[in-house]
DSSP file (Angstrom, degrees, kcal/mol; ACC not computed):
  #  RESIDUE AA STRUCTURE BP1 BP2  ACC     N-H-->O    O-->H-N    N-H-->O    O-->H-N    TCO  KAPPA ALPHA  PHI   PSI    X-CA   Y-CA   Z-CA
    1    1 A M              0   0    0      0, 0.0     2,-0.3     0, 0.0    14,-0.2   0.000 360.0 360.0 360.0 137.9   53.6  -32.5  -14.2
    2    2 A T  E     -A   14   0A   0     12,-2.2    12,-3.3    94,-0.1     2,-0.4  -0.984 360.0-146.8-143.5 157.8   55.9  -32.5  -17.1
    3    3 A T  E     -A   13   0A   0     -2,-0.3     2,-0.5    10,-0.2    10,-0.2  -0.929   7.4-167.4-120.9 137.0   55.6  -33.9  -20.6
    4    4 A I  E     -A   12   0A   0      8,-2.5     8,-2.2    -2,-0.4     2,-0.2  -0.895  13.2-159.9-130.5 107.3   58.1  -35.5  -23.0
    5    5 A A  E     -A   11   0A   0     -2,-0.5     6,-0.2     6,-0.2    -2,-0.0  -0.517  12.0-152.1 -82.3 154.1   57.0  -36.0  -26.5
    6    6 A D        -     0   0    0      4,-2.2     5,-0.1    -2,-0.2    -1,-0.1   0.456  40.3-115.7-101.4  -5.1   58.7  -38.5  -28.9
    7    7 A G  S    S+     0   0    0      3,-0.4     4,-0.1     1,-0.0    -2,-0.1   0.350 100.6  80.1  86.8 -14.8   57.9  -36.7  -32.1
    8    8 A T  S    S-     0   0    0      2,-0.3     3,-0.1     0, 0.0    -1,-0.0   0.143 119.7 -75.5-118.1  24.1   55.8  -39.5  -33.4
    9    9 A G  S    S+     0   0    0      1,-0.3    41,-2.7    40,-0.1     2,-0.4   0.496  96.4 114.0 102.7  -0.6   52.5  -39.0  -31.6
   10   10 A H  E     - b   0  50A   0     39,-0.2    -4,-2.2    41,-0.0     2,-0.5  -0.913  42.6-167.4-112.3 136.7   53.4  -40.3  -28.2
   11   11 A V  E     -Ab   5  51A   0     39,-2.2    41,-2.0    -2,-0.4     2,-0.5  -0.974   9.9-152.5-119.0 120.1   53.6  -38.2  -25.0
   12   12 A A  E     -Ab   4  52A   0     -8,-2.2    -8,-2.5    -2,-0.5     2,-0.5  -0.780  15.6-159.2 -82.2 127.7   55.1  -39.4  -21.8
   13   13 A V  E     -Ab   3  53A   0     39,-3.4    41,-2.6    -2,-0.5     2,-0.5  -0.947   6.0-167.6-117.8 124.8   53.5  -37.7  -18.8
   14   14 A Y  E     -Ab   2  54A   0    -12,-3.3   -12,-2.2    -2,-0.5     2,-0.3  -0.945   8.3-172.7-110.3 128.0   55.4  -37.5  -15.5
   15   15 A V  E     + b   0  55A   0     39,-1.9    41,-3.0    -2,-0.5     7,-0.6  -0.879   8.1 165.2-122.1 151.1   53.5  -36.4  -12.4
   16   16 A A  E     -C   21   0B   0     -2,-0.3     5,-0.2     5,-0.2     2,-0.2  -0.984  26.2-130.7-154.8 164.1   54.6  -35.7   -8.8
   17   17 A T  E >   -C   20   0B   0      3,-3.6     3,-1.2    -2,-0.3     5,-0.0  -0.606  42.1 -97.9-106.9 177.1   53.7  -34.1   -5.5
   18   18 A G  T 3  S+     0   0    0      1,-0.3    77,-0.1    -2,-0.2     3,-0.1   0.747 127.7  47.5 -70.4 -15.6   55.7  -31.7   -3.5
   19   19 A S  T 3  S-     0   0    0      1,-0.2     2,-0.4   129,-0.1    -1,-0.3   0.448 125.6 -83.1-102.2   1.6   56.7  -34.5   -1.5
   20   20 A G  E <  S+C   17   0B   0     -3,-1.2    -3,-3.6    73,-0.1    -1,-0.2  -0.996  78.8   6.8 142.6-140.0   57.7  -36.9   -4.3
   21   21 A G  E     -C   16   0B   0     -2,-0.4     2,-0.5    -5,-0.2    -5,-0.2  -0.330  68.8-106.5 -76.9 160.5   56.0  -39.4   -6.6
   22   22 A V        -     0   0    0     -7,-0.6    33,-0.1    34,-0.1    -1,-0.1  -0.764  37.4-133.7 -79.4 123.1   52.4  -39.9   -7.0
   23   23 A T        +     0   0    0     -2,-0.5    10,-2.5     2,-0.0    11,-0.2  -0.342  57.5  53.5 -75.4 161.6   51.3  -43.3   -5.5
   24   24 A G  S    S-     0   0    0      8,-0.2     2,-0.4     9,-0.2    31,-0.1  -0.531  77.6 -74.6 118.3-171.9   49.0  -45.8   -7.1
   25   25 A V    >   -     0   0    0      3,-0.4     3,-1.8    -2,-0.2     6,-0.3  -0.969  40.4-110.3-130.1 140.4   48.7  -47.8  -10.4
   26   26 A V  T 3  S+     0   0    0     -2,-0.4     8,-0.2     1,-0.2     9,-0.1  -0.500 106.4  30.0 -67.1 136.1   47.8  -46.7  -13.8
   27   27 A G  T 3  S+     0   0    0      7,-0.2    -1,-0.2    -2,-0.2     7,-0.1   0.336  96.0  95.9  88.6  -3.0   44.4  -48.1  -14.7
   28   28 A D    X   -     0   0    0     -3,-1.8     3,-2.0     1,-0.1     6,-0.4  -0.897  54.1-171.7-103.4  89.6   43.2  -48.2  -11.1
   29   29 A P  T 3  S+     0   0    0      0, 0.0     6,-0.1     0, 0.0    -1,-0.1   0.535  79.1  72.0 -68.9  -5.3   41.2  -44.9  -10.8
   30   30 A S  T 3  S+     0   0    0     -5,-0.1     3,-0.0     4,-0.1    -6,-0.0   0.603  89.7  70.9 -83.7  -6.9   40.8  -45.5   -7.0
   31   31 A T  S <> S-     0   0    0     -3,-2.0     4,-3.5    -6,-0.3     5,-0.2  -0.751  94.1-116.0-105.5 152.2   44.5  -44.7   -6.6
   32   32 A P  H  > S+     0   0    0      0, 0.0     4,-2.0     0, 0.0     5,-0.2   0.940 117.2  43.7 -52.3 -52.4   46.0  -41.1   -7.0
   33   33 A L  H  > S+     0   0    0    -10,-2.5     4,-1.3     2,-0.2    -6,-0.2   0.832 113.9  51.0 -69.4 -27.3   48.1  -42.1  -10.1
   34   34 A G  H  > S+     0   0    0     -6,-0.4     4,-2.6    -3,-0.2     5,-0.2   0.942 109.9  50.5 -73.2 -46.8   45.2  -44.1  -11.7
   35   35 A A  H  X S+     0   0    0     -4,-3.5     4,-2.5    -7,-0.4    -2,-0.2   0.876 109.6  49.3 -57.6 -35.7   42.9  -41.1  -11.2
   36   36 A V  H  X S+     0   0    0     -4,-2.0     4,-2.4    -5,-0.2    -1,-0.2   0.822 110.9  51.9 -73.3 -31.6   45.4  -38.7  -12.9
   37   37 A D  H  X S+     0   0    0     -4,-1.3     4,-2.2    -5,-0.2     5,-0.2   0.959 111.2  46.8 -71.0 -47.9   45.7  -41.3  -15.8
   38   38 A V  H  X S+     0   0    0     -4,-2.6     4,-2.6     1,-0.2     5,-0.4   0.950 111.3  51.1 -59.9 -50.8   42.0  -41.4  -16.2
   39   39 A A  H  X S+     0   0    0     -4,-2.5     4,-2.6    -5,-0.2     5,-0.5   0.930 112.0  47.0 -50.6 -48.7   41.7  -37.6  -16.1
   40   40 A I  H  X>S+     0   0    0     -4,-2.4     5,-2.7     1,-0.2     4,-1.8   0.913 113.6  46.0 -64.7 -43.1   44.3  -37.1  -18.7
   41   41 A R  H  <5S+     0   0    0     -4,-2.2    -1,-0.2     3,-0.2    -2,-0.2   0.854 121.1  37.1 -64.4 -34.4   43.0  -39.6  -21.1
   42   42 A E  H  <5S+     0   0    0     -4,-2.6    -2,-0.2    -5,-0.2    -1,-0.2   0.740 130.9  25.6 -87.5 -29.4   39.3  -38.5  -20.8
   43   43 A L  H  <5S+     0   0    0     -4,-2.6    -3,-0.2    -5,-0.4    -2,-0.1   0.683 131.9  19.3-116.7 -16.0   39.8  -34.7  -20.6
   44   44 A V  T  <5S+     0   0    0     -4,-1.8    -3,-0.2    -5,-0.5    -4,-0.1   0.739  83.9 104.4-123.5 -36.3   43.1  -33.8  -22.2
   45   45 A L      < -     0   0    0     -5,-2.7     3,-0.1     1,-0.1     6,-0.1  -0.358  61.8-138.7 -60.0 114.8   44.4  -36.4  -24.6
   46   46 A P    >   -     0   0    0      0, 0.0     3,-1.5     0, 0.0    -1,-0.1  -0.334  31.9 -90.1 -66.2 151.5   43.8  -35.3  -28.3
   47   47 A V  T 3  S+     0   0    0      1,-0.3     3,-0.1    -2,-0.0     0, 0.0  -0.438 114.9  27.1 -57.8 138.5   42.6  -38.0  -30.9
   48   48 A G  T 3  S+     0   0    0      1,-0.3     2,-0.4    -3,-0.1    -1,-0.3   0.442  99.2 106.1  89.5   5.3   45.6  -39.7  -32.6
   49   49 A V    <   -     0   0    0     -3,-1.5    -1,-0.3   -39,-0.0     2,-0.2  -0.923  53.0-159.0-116.2 135.9   47.9  -39.1  -29.6
   50   50 A S  E     -b   10   0A   0    -41,-2.7   -39,-2.2    -2,-0.4     2,-0.3  -0.734  12.5-166.0-106.7 167.9   49.0  -42.0  -27.2
   51   51 A T  E     -b   11   0A   0     -2,-0.2     2,-0.4   -41,-0.2   -39,-0.2  -0.991  20.5-154.4-148.0 151.4   50.3  -41.4  -23.7
   52   52 A T  E     -b   12   0A   0    -41,-2.0   -39,-3.4    -2,-0.3     2,-0.5  -1.000  18.8-156.0-121.2 133.6   52.1  -43.2  -20.9
   53   53 A I  E     +b   13   0A   0     -2,-0.4     2,-0.3   -41,-0.2   -39,-0.2  -0.922  22.5 159.8-105.0 129.7   51.5  -41.8  -17.4
   54   54 A A  E     -b   14   0A   0    -41,-2.6   -39,-1.9    -2,-0.5     2,-0.3  -0.981  41.7-103.9-145.6 162.0   54.0  -42.3  -14.7
   55   55 A S  E     -b   15   0A   0     -2,-0.3   -39,-0.2   -41,-0.2   -34,-0.1  -0.661  43.0-116.4 -84.5 137.1   55.1  -41.0  -11.3
   56   56 A A        -     0   0    0    -41,-3.0    89,-0.2    -2,-0.3   -39,-0.1  -0.300  32.4-105.9 -66.6 156.8   58.2  -39.0  -11.5
   57   57 A T  E     -d  145   0C   0     87,-2.4    89,-2.3   -36,-0.1    -1,-0.1  -0.807  35.6-117.4 -89.8 121.4   61.3  -40.5   -9.5
   58   58 A P  E     -d  146   0C   0      0, 0.0     2,-0.5     0, 0.0    -1,-0.0  -0.279  22.1-158.0 -53.1 133.7   62.0  -38.6   -6.3
   59   59 A L  E     -d  147   0C   0     87,-2.6    89,-2.3     2,-0.0     2,-0.4  -0.953  14.7-143.6-111.9 109.1   65.4  -36.9   -6.3
   60   60 A V  E     -d  148   0C   0     -2,-0.5     2,-0.6    87,-0.2    89,-0.2  -0.605  11.0-160.0 -80.7 124.2   66.3  -36.4   -2.7
   61   61 A I  E     -d  149   0C   0     87,-2.8    89,-3.0    -2,-0.4     2,-0.2  -0.934   6.1-159.5-105.0 104.9   68.3  -33.0   -2.1
   62   62 A A  E     -     0   0C   0     -2,-0.6     2,-0.4    87,-0.2    90,-0.2  -0.554   7.8-156.9 -76.3 149.7   70.3  -33.0    1.2
   63   63 A V  E     +d  152   0C   0     88,-2.7    90,-2.7    -2,-0.2     2,-0.4  -0.995  15.8 177.2-131.1 133.5   71.2  -29.7    2.6
   64   64 A T  E     +dE 153 134C   0     70,-2.2    69,-2.3    -2,-0.4    70,-2.0  -0.996  16.0 159.5-126.2 127.3   74.0  -28.7    5.0
   65   65 A Y  E     -dE 154 132C   0     88,-2.4    90,-1.5    -2,-0.4     2,-0.4  -0.936  29.6-149.4-142.1 161.2   74.6  -25.3    5.9
   66   66 A E  E     -dE 155 131C   0     65,-1.7    65,-2.8    -2,-0.3     2,-0.4  -0.995  24.8-178.1-130.1 135.1   76.3  -23.1    8.6
   67   67 A V  E     -dE 156 130C   0     88,-2.3    90,-2.8    -2,-0.4     2,-0.5  -0.968  22.3-150.9-136.2 143.7   74.9  -19.8    9.5
   68   68 A W  E     -dE 157 129C   0     61,-3.2    60,-2.7    -2,-0.4    61,-1.5  -0.978  25.1-179.3-118.7 124.7   75.7  -16.9   11.7
   69   69 A V  E     -dE 158 127C   0     88,-3.3    90,-3.9    -2,-0.5    58,-0.2  -0.904  31.7-107.4-128.5 148.1   72.7  -14.9   12.9
   70   70 A R  E >   -d  159   0C   0     56,-3.4     3,-1.6    -2,-0.3    90,-0.2  -0.495  25.6-130.2 -71.0 141.8   72.4  -11.9   15.1
   71   71 A S  G >  S+     0   0    0     88,-2.7     3,-1.6     1,-0.3    -1,-0.1   0.600  99.9  80.9 -67.6  -9.3   70.9  -12.7   18.4
   72   72 A T  G 3   +     0   0    0      1,-0.3    -1,-0.3    87,-0.2    -2,-0.1   0.526  67.1  88.2 -71.0  -3.5   68.4   -9.9   18.0
   73   73 A I  G <  S-     0   0    0     -3,-1.6    -1,-0.3    53,-0.1    -2,-0.1   0.749  94.0-135.8 -65.2 -23.8   66.5  -12.4   15.8
   74   74 A G    <   +     0   0    0     -3,-1.6     2,-0.3     1,-0.3    -2,-0.1   0.638  66.6 106.4  76.3  11.7   64.7  -13.6   19.3
   75   75 A L        -     0   0    0     -4,-0.1    -1,-0.3     2,-0.0     2,-0.2  -0.791  69.8-118.4-117.6 160.9   65.1  -17.2   18.5
   76   76 A T     >  -     0   0    0     -2,-0.3     4,-2.0    -3,-0.1     5,-0.2  -0.595  38.5-103.7 -84.1 162.2   67.3  -20.0   19.8
   77   77 A A  H  > S+     0   0    0      1,-0.2     4,-2.2     2,-0.2     5,-0.1   0.864 121.6  49.2 -54.8 -37.3   69.6  -21.7   17.4
   78   78 A S  H  > S+     0   0    0      1,-0.2     4,-2.6     2,-0.2    -1,-0.2   0.871 110.0  54.6 -73.5 -30.7   67.4  -24.9   17.1
   79   79 A E  H  > S+     0   0    0      2,-0.2     4,-2.5     1,-0.2    -2,-0.2   0.890 107.3  48.4 -65.8 -32.8   64.4  -22.6   16.5
   80   80 A V  H  X S+     0   0    0     -4,-2.0     4,-1.7     2,-0.2    -2,-0.2   0.908 112.4  49.8 -75.7 -41.1   66.2  -20.9   13.7
   81   81 A A  H  X S+     0   0    0     -4,-2.2     4,-2.3    -5,-0.2    -2,-0.2   0.895 111.4  49.1 -54.3 -46.2   67.1  -24.3   12.2
   82   82 A A  H  X S+     0   0    0     -4,-2.6     4,-2.5     1,-0.2    -2,-0.2   0.879 111.1  49.0 -57.2 -45.1   63.6  -25.5   12.5
   83   83 A Q  H  X S+     0   0    0     -4,-2.5     4,-1.1    -5,-0.2    -1,-0.2   0.846 111.1  48.6 -69.7 -29.3   62.3  -22.5   10.9
   84   84 A V  H  X S+     0   0    0     -4,-1.7     4,-2.2     2,-0.2    -2,-0.2   0.920 113.5  47.8 -70.3 -46.8   64.8  -22.7    8.0
   85   85 A E  H  X S+     0   0    0     -4,-2.3     4,-2.1     1,-0.2    -2,-0.2   0.952 109.3  54.0 -62.0 -44.5   64.0  -26.6    7.4
   86   86 A T  H  < S+     0   0    0     -4,-2.5    -1,-0.2     1,-0.2    -2,-0.2   0.826 111.5  45.4 -62.4 -29.1   60.2  -25.8    7.5
   87   87 A A  H  X S+     0   0    0     -4,-1.1     4,-1.2    -5,-0.2    -1,-0.2   0.785 108.9  57.7 -81.8 -26.0   60.7  -23.2    4.7
   88   88 A L  H  X S+     0   0    0     -4,-2.2     4,-2.9     2,-0.2     5,-0.4   0.868  95.8  61.1 -75.8 -34.1   62.9  -25.4    2.6
   89   89 A A  H  X S+     0   0    0     -4,-2.1     4,-1.8     1,-0.2    60,-0.3   0.922 108.9  39.3 -60.8 -45.4   60.5  -28.3    2.2
   90   90 A P  H  > S+     0   0    0      0, 0.0     4,-1.5     0, 0.0    -1,-0.2   0.905 116.6  54.9 -66.9 -39.2   57.8  -26.5    0.4
   91   91 A F  H  < S+     0   0    0     -4,-1.2     4,-0.3     1,-0.2    -2,-0.2   0.895 113.2  38.2 -63.9 -45.7   60.5  -24.6   -1.6
   92   92 A V  H >< S+     0   0    0     -4,-2.9     3,-0.8     1,-0.2    -1,-0.2   0.810 114.4  57.7 -74.7 -32.7   62.3  -27.7   -2.9
   93   93 A G  H 3< S+     0   0    0     -4,-1.8    -2,-0.2    -5,-0.4    -1,-0.2   0.764 101.1  56.6 -71.3 -22.5   58.8  -29.5   -3.4
   94   94 A Q  T 3< S+     0   0    0     -4,-1.5    -1,-0.2    -3,-0.2    -2,-0.2   0.598  81.1 110.4 -86.1 -11.2   57.6  -26.7   -5.7
   95   95 A L  S <  S-     0   0    0     -3,-0.8     3,-0.1    -4,-0.3    14,-0.1  -0.322  77.8-102.9 -58.2 140.9   60.6  -27.2   -8.1
   96   96 A P    >   -     0   0    0      0, 0.0     3,-1.9     0, 0.0    -1,-0.1  -0.252  32.7 -96.7 -68.8 161.7   59.5  -28.6  -11.4
   97   97 A I  T 3  S+     0   0    0      1,-0.3    49,-0.2    49,-0.2    47,-0.1  -0.430 119.4  31.6 -53.7 137.5   60.0  -32.2  -12.4
   98   98 A G  T 3  S-     0   0    0     47,-3.4     9,-0.5    44,-0.5    43,-0.3   0.293 118.7-106.1  89.4 -18.7   63.2  -32.0  -14.5
   99   99 A G    <   -     0   0    0     -3,-1.9     2,-0.3    46,-0.3    10,-0.2  -0.135  48.9 -55.7  76.9 178.4   64.6  -29.1  -12.4
  100  100 A L  B     -F  108   0D   0      8,-2.3     8,-2.2     6,-0.0     2,-0.5  -0.643  52.6-145.1 -97.6 147.8   64.9  -25.5  -13.4
  101  101 A R        -     0   0    0     -2,-0.3     6,-0.1     6,-0.2     3,-0.1  -0.944  23.5-176.8-118.9 129.3   66.8  -24.5  -16.5
  102  102 A K  S    S+     0   0    0     -2,-0.5     2,-0.3     1,-0.2    -1,-0.1   0.771  85.6   7.4 -86.7 -34.6   68.9  -21.5  -17.2
  103  103 A F  S    S-     0   0    0      3,-0.3    -1,-0.2     1,-0.1     0, 0.0  -0.847 104.2 -68.3-135.4 168.4   69.5  -22.6  -20.8
  104  104 A T  S    S+     0   0    0     -2,-0.3     2,-0.3    -3,-0.1    -1,-0.1  -0.183  97.7  46.0 -48.1 150.9   68.1  -25.3  -23.0
  105  105 A G  S    S+     0   0    0     -4,-0.1     2,-0.0    -3,-0.1     0, 0.0  -0.790  98.3  10.8 112.4-151.1   69.2  -28.9  -21.9
  106  106 A A        -     0   0    0     -2,-0.3    -3,-0.3     1,-0.1     2,-0.1  -0.292  68.3-132.3 -74.6 148.5   69.3  -30.6  -18.6
  107  107 A G  E     - G   0 141D   0     34,-0.9    34,-2.7    -9,-0.5     2,-0.3  -0.496  23.5-169.2 -96.4 168.7   67.6  -28.9  -15.4
  108  108 A S  E     -FG 100 140D   0     -8,-2.2    -8,-2.3    32,-0.3     2,-0.6  -0.926  33.3-116.9-142.9 168.8   69.2  -28.5  -12.0
  109  109 A V  E     - G   0 139D   0     30,-2.8    30,-2.4    -2,-0.3     2,-0.4  -0.985  44.4-136.2-104.3 116.9   68.5  -27.6   -8.5
  110  110 A Y    >>  -     0   0    0     -2,-0.6     4,-1.2    28,-0.2     3,-0.9  -0.601   4.6-146.4 -87.9 128.0   70.7  -24.4   -8.2
  111  111 A A  H >> S+     0   0    0     -2,-0.4     4,-2.1     1,-0.2     3,-0.5   0.893  98.4  60.9 -56.7 -42.3   72.8  -24.2   -5.0
  112  112 A E  H 3> S+     0   0    0      1,-0.2     4,-1.1     2,-0.2    -1,-0.2   0.706 100.1  54.9 -69.6 -16.5   72.4  -20.4   -5.0
  113  113 A L  H <> S+     0   0    0     -3,-0.9     4,-1.6     2,-0.2    -1,-0.2   0.755 105.1  51.8 -72.5 -32.2   68.7  -20.7   -4.7
  114  114 A L  H <X S+     0   0    0     -4,-1.2     4,-2.1    -3,-0.5    -2,-0.2   0.852 109.1  50.9 -75.1 -35.0   68.8  -22.8   -1.7
  115  115 A E  H  X S+     0   0    0     -4,-2.1     4,-2.7     2,-0.2    -2,-0.2   0.879 110.3  50.0 -64.3 -35.5   71.1  -20.2   -0.2
  116  116 A A  H  X S+     0   0    0     -4,-1.1     4,-1.9     2,-0.2    -2,-0.2   0.866 108.5  50.8 -62.1 -40.3   68.6  -17.6   -1.0
  117  117 A A  H  X S+     0   0    0     -4,-1.6     4,-1.4     2,-0.2    -2,-0.2   0.877 113.4  46.6 -71.5 -36.8   65.7  -19.5    0.5
  118  118 A I  H >X S+     0   0    0     -4,-2.1     4,-1.8     1,-0.2     3,-0.7   0.991 114.8  46.2 -69.1 -56.7   67.8  -20.0    3.7
  119  119 A G  H 3X S+     0   0    0     -4,-2.7     4,-1.9     1,-0.3    -2,-0.2   0.767 112.1  51.0 -58.2 -27.9   68.8  -16.2    3.8
  120  120 A E  H 3< S+     0   0    0     -4,-1.9    -1,-0.3     2,-0.2    -2,-0.2   0.856 108.3  53.2 -73.2 -36.3   65.2  -15.1    3.1
  121  121 A T  H << S+     0   0    0     -4,-1.4    -2,-0.2    -3,-0.7    -1,-0.2   0.906 115.2  38.4 -62.7 -46.4   63.9  -17.2    5.9
  122  122 A I  H  < S-     0   0    0     -4,-1.8    -1,-0.2    -5,-0.1    -2,-0.2   0.869 113.5-125.3 -78.1 -37.0   66.3  -15.8    8.4
  123  123 A G    >X  -     0   0    0     -4,-1.9     4,-1.4    -5,-0.3     3,-1.4   0.204  11.9-102.4 105.0 133.1   66.0  -12.2    7.0
  124  124 A A  T 34 S+     0   0    0      1,-0.3     3,-0.1     2,-0.2    -1,-0.1   0.860 118.0  60.8 -55.0 -39.4   68.7   -9.8    5.9
  125  125 A E  T 34 S+     0   0    0      1,-0.2    -1,-0.3    -3,-0.0    -2,-0.1   0.640 114.0  34.9 -67.8  -9.9   68.6   -7.8    9.0
  126  126 A H  T <4 S+     0   0    0     -3,-1.4   -56,-3.4   -57,-0.1     2,-0.4   0.569  94.3  95.7-113.1 -18.3   69.6  -10.9   11.1
  127  127 A L  E  <  +E   69   0C   0     -4,-1.4   -58,-0.2   -58,-0.2     3,-0.1  -0.650  34.8 168.0 -88.3 134.3   72.0  -12.8    8.8
  128  128 A V  E     -     0   0C   0    -60,-2.7     2,-0.3     1,-0.4   -59,-0.2   0.763  70.0 -12.0 -99.7 -54.2   75.7  -12.2    9.2
  129  129 A D  E     -E   68   0C   0    -61,-1.5   -61,-3.2     2,-0.0    -1,-0.4  -0.989  54.8-164.9-154.1 154.0   77.0  -15.0    7.2
  130  130 A L  E     -E   67   0C   0     -2,-0.3     2,-0.5   -63,-0.2   -63,-0.2  -0.983   2.2-173.1-148.5 131.3   75.8  -18.2    5.4
  131  131 A Q  E     -E   66   0C   0    -65,-2.8   -65,-1.7    -2,-0.3     2,-0.5  -0.934   7.6-161.5-130.8 108.1   77.9  -21.1    4.1
  132  132 A L  E     +E   65   0C   0     -2,-0.5   -67,-0.2   -67,-0.2   -17,-0.1  -0.795  17.2 167.9 -90.2 119.5   76.1  -23.9    2.1
  133  133 A S  E     +     0   0C   0    -69,-2.3   -68,-0.2    -2,-0.5    -1,-0.1   0.574  53.0  77.2-115.6 -15.4   78.4  -26.9    2.0
  134  134 A V  E    S+E   64   0C   0    -70,-2.0   -70,-2.2     1,-0.3    -1,-0.3  -0.970  97.5  27.1-138.7 132.9   75.8  -29.5    0.7
  135  135 A P  S    S-     0   0    0      0, 0.0    -1,-0.3     0, 0.0     3,-0.1   0.627  82.3-166.3 -68.4 153.2   75.1  -29.5   -2.1
  136  136 A A  S    S+     0   0    0     -2,-0.1     2,-0.3    -3,-0.1    -2,-0.1   0.652  71.9   7.4 -81.1 -19.5   78.5  -28.1   -2.9
  137  137 A A  S    S-     0   0    0    -26,-0.0    -1,-0.1    -4,-0.0    -4,-0.0  -0.929 106.4 -54.5-156.8 174.5   77.4  -27.3   -6.4
  138  138 A D        -     0   0    0     -2,-0.3   -28,-0.2     1,-0.1    -2,-0.1  -0.219  55.8-131.5 -55.6 145.0   74.3  -27.2   -8.6
  139  139 A V  E     -G  109   0D   0    -30,-2.4   -30,-2.8    -4,-0.1     2,-0.2  -0.914  17.1-127.8-115.0 120.0   72.5  -30.7   -8.6
  140  140 A P  E     -G  108   0D   0      0, 0.0     2,-0.5     0, 0.0   -32,-0.3  -0.416  20.7-156.7 -61.3 136.2   71.6  -32.1  -12.1
  141  141 A V  E     -G  107   0D   0    -34,-2.7   -34,-0.9   -43,-0.3     5,-0.0  -0.964  10.0-136.1-116.6 126.7   68.0  -33.2  -12.4
  142  142 A A    >   -     0   0    0     -2,-0.5     3,-2.2   -36,-0.1   -44,-0.5  -0.487  31.6-104.2 -76.4 160.5   67.0  -35.8  -15.0
  143  143 A P  T 3  S+     0   0    0      0, 0.0   -44,-0.1     0, 0.0    -1,-0.1   0.723 120.9  45.2 -59.0 -23.1   63.7  -35.1  -17.0
  144  144 A T  T 3  S+     0   0    0    -46,-0.1   -87,-2.4   -47,-0.1     2,-0.3   0.279  94.0  99.5-103.8   4.8   61.8  -37.6  -15.1
  145  145 A E  E <   -d   57   0C   0     -3,-2.2   -47,-3.4   -89,-0.2   -46,-0.3  -0.756  54.9-152.5-105.7 145.3   63.0  -36.7  -11.6
  146  146 A A  E     -d   58   0C   0    -89,-2.3   -87,-2.6    -2,-0.3   -49,-0.2  -0.935  22.3-128.5-109.4 110.5   61.2  -34.6   -8.9
  147  147 A P  E     +d   59   0C   0      0, 0.0     2,-0.3     0, 0.0   -87,-0.2  -0.391  32.5 176.9 -59.7 131.0   63.4  -32.7   -6.4
  148  148 A V  E     -d   60   0C   0    -89,-2.3   -87,-2.8  -129,-0.1     2,-0.3  -0.932  34.6-102.5-121.4 149.9   62.3  -33.4   -2.8
  149  149 A L  E     -d   61   0C   0     -2,-0.3   -87,-0.2   -60,-0.3     3,-0.1  -0.586  40.7-175.0 -74.3 134.3   64.1  -32.2    0.5
  150  150 A G  E     -     0   0C   0    -89,-3.0     2,-0.2    -2,-0.3   -88,-0.1   0.031  49.4 -22.7 -96.2-149.7   66.2  -34.7    2.2
  151  151 A V  E     -     0   0C   0     -2,-0.1   -88,-2.7     1,-0.0     2,-0.5  -0.441  60.1-154.2 -65.5 132.6   68.0  -34.5    5.4
  152  152 A V  E     -d   63   0C   0    -90,-0.2     2,-0.5    -2,-0.2   -88,-0.2  -0.960   7.6-168.1-115.0 127.4   68.9  -30.9    6.5
  153  153 A T  E     -d   64   0C   0    -90,-2.7   -88,-2.4    -2,-0.5     2,-0.4  -0.986  10.9-174.0-119.1 120.6   71.9  -30.5    8.8
  154  154 A A  E     -d   65   0C   0     -2,-0.5     2,-0.5   -90,-0.2   -88,-0.2  -0.938  21.8-169.9-118.0 132.4   72.2  -27.1   10.3
  155  155 A T  E     -d   66   0C   0    -90,-1.5   -88,-2.3    -2,-0.4     2,-0.5  -0.953  20.5-170.3-121.9 107.4   74.9  -25.4   12.4
  156  156 A V  E     -d   67   0C   0     -2,-0.5     2,-0.5   -90,-0.2   -88,-0.2  -0.907   7.6-166.3-104.5 119.2   73.5  -22.1   13.7
  157  157 A H  E     -d   68   0C   0    -90,-2.8   -88,-3.3    -2,-0.5     2,-0.5  -0.945   8.6-152.4-101.0 117.4   75.7  -19.6   15.5
  158  158 A L  E     -d   69   0C   0     -2,-0.5     2,-0.3   -90,-0.2   -88,-0.2  -0.830  19.1-171.8 -94.8 127.1   74.0  -16.8   17.4
  159  159 A V  E     -d   70   0C   0    -90,-3.9   -88,-2.7    -2,-0.5   -87,-0.2  -0.842  27.6-103.6-117.6 152.7   76.2  -13.6   17.6
  160  160 A A              0   0    0     -2,-0.3    -1,-0.0   -90,-0.2   -90,-0.0  -0.417 360.0 360.0 -70.9 150.8   75.8  -10.4   19.5
  161  161 A S              0   0    0     -2,-0.1    -1,-0.1   -91,-0.0   -91,-0.1   0.452 360.0 360.0 -73.1 360.0   74.7   -7.4   17.5
C-alpha cells in the first residue's frame, strides 16, 4: 500500500499484492478491493479527509541472466534456473508500490538488487560469474505501479570446480 496526499485533505491510496493489483470493485465489500476500501474508510480515515482507493498498476519486470555455477552445487542447470525463478517471484513481489528510492523522487527496481538476489540464491560458494542483461539498467517505477516478476530467461552453465 502507498498513499499520495494532494495537500488539500485528499489522499489517494494504492494497494497491491505480491503478484500485482488487487481485484474487485470499490464499494463492493465482497471483493478484495472493496473490502480494503471499507476497512480504510471505517478504521483509518480521519474526519475531514477524503480518499480514493485504487489498485496499483502492475509493472512487469522481465529478467534475463547468464550464470556460471560450480558443478559442486549438486543441481542440474534447469534446477538452478528453477530455484532462482522461485526466489525472484517473492523478492520482486515484496518491492513497494512506486519502487525503491535511493534519494527523494522517482522510485526504481534496481538491477543490482536483482543480481544480488540471483547470486544469493545460488550461493557465493557456487557462483563463478553472473551477467544480468535484462533489465540492462535500473527500471523506473511510477508512484502508482507495483513491480511484479515477468518472464525469467536463464542460461546456466555448470563448470567443473
